[in-house]
C-alpha positions as CSV (number, residue, x, y, z in Angstrom):
1,M,38.4,31.8,3.5
2,T,37.2,29.4,0.9
3,Y,37.2,25.6,1.1
4,K,39.9,25.5,-1.7
5,Q,42.2,27.9,0.1
6,M,41.9,25.9,3.3
7,K,42.9,22.7,1.5
8,W,46.0,24.4,0.0
9,L,47.0,25.7,3.4
10,I,46.8,22.2,4.9
11,L,49.2,21.0,2.2
12,I,51.6,23.9,2.3
13,I,51.9,24.7,6.0
14,P,53.9,21.5,7.0
15,T,56.2,22.0,4.0
16,L,56.9,25.6,4.9
17,T,57.4,24.7,8.6
18,I,60.1,22.1,7.7
19,G,61.7,24.4,5.2
20,L,61.8,27.4,7.6
21,W,63.2,25.2,10.5
22,E,65.9,23.7,8.3
23,Y,67.0,27.1,7.1
24,V,67.2,28.5,10.7
25,R,68.9,25.4,11.9
26,H,71.6,25.4,9.3
27,E,72.1,29.1,9.2
28,F,72.1,29.9,12.9
29,L,71.8,26.8,15.2
30,L,74.1,24.3,13.6
31,P,77.1,25.1,15.9
32,Y,74.8,24.8,19.0
33,I,72.7,21.7,18.5
34,S,73.5,18.2,17.3
35,M,72.1,16.5,14.3
36,E,70.0,14.1,16.4
37,L,68.5,17.0,18.4
38,G,67.8,18.9,15.3
39,N,65.9,16.0,13.8
40,W,63.9,15.5,17.0
41,L,63.1,19.3,17.1
42,S,61.9,19.1,13.5
43,S,59.2,16.6,14.5
44,V,58.3,18.8,17.5
45,F,57.9,21.9,15.5
46,V,55.7,20.2,12.8
47,L,53.5,18.8,15.6
48,V,53.2,22.2,17.3
49,V,52.3,24.0,14.0
50,T,49.8,21.2,13.2
51,L,48.1,21.6,16.5
52,L,48.0,25.4,16.3
53,F,47.1,26.0,12.7
54,I,46.0,22.9,10.8
55,M,43.6,21.8,13.5
56,K,41.9,25.2,13.3
57,L,41.6,24.7,9.5
58,F,40.1,21.3,10.0
59,K,37.5,22.8,12.4
60,M,36.7,25.5,9.7
61,I,36.3,22.7,7.1
62,E,33.9,20.9,9.5
63,H,32.0,24.1,10.0
64,H,31.7,24.5,6.2
65,Q,30.5,21.0,5.8
66,E,27.8,21.5,8.5
67,E,26.6,24.7,6.8
68,L,26.5,22.8,3.5
69,S,24.5,20.0,5.1
70,R,22.1,22.4,6.5
71,A,21.8,24.2,3.1
72,K,21.1,20.8,1.4
73,A,18.5,20.0,4.1
74,V,16.7,23.3,3.4
75,Q,16.9,22.7,-0.3
76,V,15.3,19.3,0.1
77,V,12.5,20.8,2.1
78,L,11.9,23.5,-0.6
79,E,11.9,20.9,-3.3
80,E,9.3,18.9,-1.5
81,R,7.2,22.0,-0.9
82,E,7.4,22.8,-4.6
83,K,6.5,19.2,-5.5
84,L,3.5,19.3,-3.2
85,A,2.4,22.7,-4.7
86,R,2.6,21.1,-8.1
87,E,0.6,18.1,-7.0
88,L,-2.0,20.3,-5.4
89,H,-2.3,22.6,-8.4
90,D,-2.3,19.9,-11.0
91,G,-4.9,17.8,-9.4
92,I,-6.8,19.0,-6.4
93,A,-7.1,22.8,-7.2
94,Q,-8.3,22.1,-10.7
95,S,-10.6,19.4,-9.7
96,L,-12.2,21.7,-7.1
97,F,-12.6,24.3,-9.8
98,F,-14.5,21.8,-11.9
99,L,-16.6,21.0,-8.8
100,H,-17.4,24.6,-8.3
101,A,-18.4,25.0,-11.9
102,Q,-20.8,22.0,-11.6
103,V,-22.3,23.4,-8.5
104,T,-22.9,26.8,-10.3
105,R,-24.6,24.9,-13.1
106,M,-26.8,23.2,-10.6
107,E,-27.8,26.5,-9.1
108,H,-28.8,27.7,-12.6
109,M,-30.7,24.5,-13.2
110,N,-32.6,24.3,-9.9
111,Q,-35.9,24.5,-11.7
112,A,-34.9,21.9,-14.3
113,E,-35.1,18.1,-14.2
114,G,-32.1,15.8,-14.1
115,L,-29.6,17.7,-12.0
116,P,-26.1,16.3,-12.7
117,L,-25.7,14.8,-9.3
118,E,-23.8,11.8,-10.6
119,Q,-21.2,14.1,-12.2
120,L,-20.9,15.9,-8.9
121,K,-20.4,12.7,-7.0
122,E,-17.8,11.7,-9.6
123,S,-15.9,15.0,-9.2
124,V,-15.9,14.6,-5.4
125,Y,-14.5,11.0,-5.9
126,R,-11.8,12.3,-8.2
127,T,-10.8,15.0,-5.8
128,N,-10.4,12.4,-3.1
129,D,-8.4,10.3,-5.4
130,Y,-6.1,13.2,-6.3
131,V,-5.5,13.8,-2.6
132,R,-4.5,10.2,-2.1
133,Q,-2.3,10.2,-5.2
134,A,-0.6,13.4,-4.2
135,I,0.3,12.0,-0.8
136,A,1.6,8.8,-2.4
137,N,3.7,10.7,-4.9
138,L,5.4,12.6,-2.1
139,R,6.3,9.4,-0.3
140,H,7.3,7.3,-3.3
141,A,8.9,8.0,-6.7
142,A,6.4,8.4,-9.4
143,D,6.0,5.6,-11.9
144,A,6.1,7.4,-15.2
145,D,5.0,4.3,-17.2
146,E,2.0,3.6,-15.0
147,N,-0.5,5.0,-17.6
148,P,0.3,5.0,-21.4
149,W,1.0,8.5,-22.6
150,L,-1.8,8.8,-25.1
151,Q,-4.3,7.3,-22.7
152,G,-3.4,10.0,-20.2
153,M,-3.8,12.7,-22.8
154,G,-7.1,11.2,-23.9
155,S,-8.3,11.0,-20.2
156,L,-7.5,14.7,-19.7
157,I,-9.4,15.7,-22.8
158,D,-12.4,13.5,-21.9
159,E,-12.5,15.0,-18.4
160,L,-12.4,18.6,-19.7
161,S,-15.0,17.8,-22.4
162,L,-17.3,16.2,-19.8
163,E,-17.1,18.9,-17.1
164,T,-16.9,22.0,-19.3
165,D,-18.4,23.1,-22.6
166,L,-14.9,23.4,-24.1
167,Q,-14.5,21.8,-27.6
168,I,-11.0,20.3,-27.9
169,E,-9.5,19.2,-31.2
170,T,-6.3,17.2,-31.2
171,N,-3.7,16.5,-34.0
172,W,-0.9,14.5,-32.4
173,D,1.9,13.5,-34.7
174,I,4.8,13.1,-32.3
175,E,6.2,9.5,-32.2
176,D,6.1,7.9,-28.8
177,S,9.8,7.1,-29.1
178,Q,10.6,10.8,-29.2
179,L,9.3,11.4,-25.7
180,S,11.1,10.1,-22.6
181,A,9.1,9.2,-19.5
182,K,10.1,12.6,-18.0
183,D,9.0,14.4,-21.2
184,K,5.6,12.8,-21.1
185,I,5.0,13.8,-17.5
186,E,6.1,17.4,-17.9
187,L,4.5,17.9,-21.3
188,L,1.1,16.5,-20.1
189,A,1.2,18.9,-17.1
190,I,1.9,21.9,-19.3
191,V,-0.9,20.9,-21.8
192,R,-3.3,20.4,-18.9
193,E,-2.5,23.9,-17.5
194,S,-2.9,25.5,-20.9
195,L,-6.3,23.9,-21.4
196,I,-7.4,24.9,-17.9
197,N,-6.3,28.5,-18.5
198,S,-8.1,28.6,-21.9
199,Y,-11.4,27.8,-20.2
200,K,-10.9,29.4,-16.8
201,H,-9.2,32.7,-17.7
202,A,-9.6,33.2,-21.5
203,N,-13.3,32.1,-21.6
204,A,-12.5,30.1,-24.7
205,T,-15.1,27.8,-26.3
206,S,-12.7,25.8,-28.5
207,V,-9.0,24.7,-28.3
208,R,-6.8,23.0,-30.7
209,V,-3.9,20.9,-29.5
210,K,-1.4,20.3,-32.3
211,A,1.9,18.4,-31.9
212,L,4.4,17.5,-34.6
213,S,7.9,16.4,-35.1
214,T,10.6,18.8,-36.3
215,K,14.0,18.4,-37.8
216,R,15.7,18.9,-34.4
217,G,13.0,17.7,-32.1
218,W,9.3,18.4,-31.7
219,M,6.7,21.1,-31.1
220,C,3.4,21.2,-29.3
221,Q,0.9,24.1,-29.7
222,I,-2.3,24.8,-27.8
223,T,-4.3,27.5,-29.5
224,D,-7.7,28.8,-28.3
225,N,-10.3,31.3,-29.4
226,G,-10.5,33.1,-26.1
227,K,-10.1,36.7,-25.1
228,G,-6.4,36.2,-24.3
229,F,-4.6,38.0,-21.5
230,D,-1.9,40.6,-20.8
231,L,1.3,38.5,-20.3
232,D,3.1,41.2,-18.4
233,K,0.3,41.7,-15.9
234,A,-0.2,38.0,-15.5
235,A,3.5,37.5,-14.8
236,G,3.4,40.1,-12.1
237,S,0.2,38.7,-10.5
238,N,-0.4,35.7,-8.4
239,R,-0.6,33.3,-11.3
240,Y,1.1,30.2,-10.0
241,G,0.0,28.1,-13.0
242,L,1.8,30.3,-15.5
243,K,4.9,30.3,-13.3
244,M,4.7,26.5,-13.0
245,M,4.5,26.1,-16.8
246,K,7.6,28.3,-17.2
247,D,9.5,26.4,-14.5
248,R,8.7,23.0,-16.0
249,A,9.8,24.1,-19.5
250,T,13.0,25.7,-18.1
251,N,13.9,22.5,-16.1
252,M,13.5,20.4,-19.3
253,S,15.5,22.9,-21.4
254,W,12.4,23.5,-23.6
255,Q,11.3,26.8,-25.1
256,L,7.9,28.1,-23.9
257,Q,6.3,30.7,-26.1
258,I,3.0,32.4,-25.3
259,D,1.5,34.7,-27.9
260,R,-1.7,36.6,-27.8
261,K,-3.3,36.7,-31.2
262,N,-6.3,38.8,-32.4
263,R,-8.8,36.2,-31.2
264,G,-7.1,33.9,-28.8
265,T,-3.8,32.7,-27.3
266,C,-1.2,30.3,-28.6
267,V,1.0,28.4,-26.2
268,A,4.0,26.6,-27.9
269,I,6.4,24.2,-26.3
270,V,9.4,23.5,-28.4
271,K,12.2,20.9,-27.9
272,E,15.3,21.1,-29.9
273,G,18.3,18.8,-30.0
């Protein structure tokens, strides 16, 4: 029985009880009981029916409410786990990848002078900072305006340029007023993931980030010169980053288009309306 049906029964049962009693009373019992006794019995019958039926309906409603509360509690836990997964993937996992790449470079340079120890120490420091920030973000609401948008984009590009040999060209023509605080957070995360994928999976050497205003909104494209990938196989494999990009775009009501070209991949994020 649905919650709506139970509410209607609670409203209808007392009315039906009174109507049925009055009909029986006037049709069959009027010669045998007085008016005062009939009125008193009306109250008794309504009370009995309430105790027998409506109280059971109330218990069923309470049970539904408890199940709903448990479902909401589970949903909150799942949302926190998803948020933690995003924090770990966006910051810690990618930072550790950079750290691994630097260690690999050091192994190849073991006979050369000037090993990049300072860069390695900086990567370790950033990893620790990401851990602290992820924990803080889980405990407190994120401050979307803590860092200016373009500064955050510039920091991302500088980090990638410093720690990889990826050449990144940017052409950013979206007005800051066109992006809400939420837009900036989600778009930066998708751009970051696309750049990481270009270097880590497509073996690209150059990437172009182009963003422009459109008649109905804006569009951001990330195009690389890598080897590309099979989108169907990637969707079926354990590629959390690709899934996260799609989830972010869906949650923001954006269009996410991924096209493999002859010599590279183009990721387009489009907002309309």
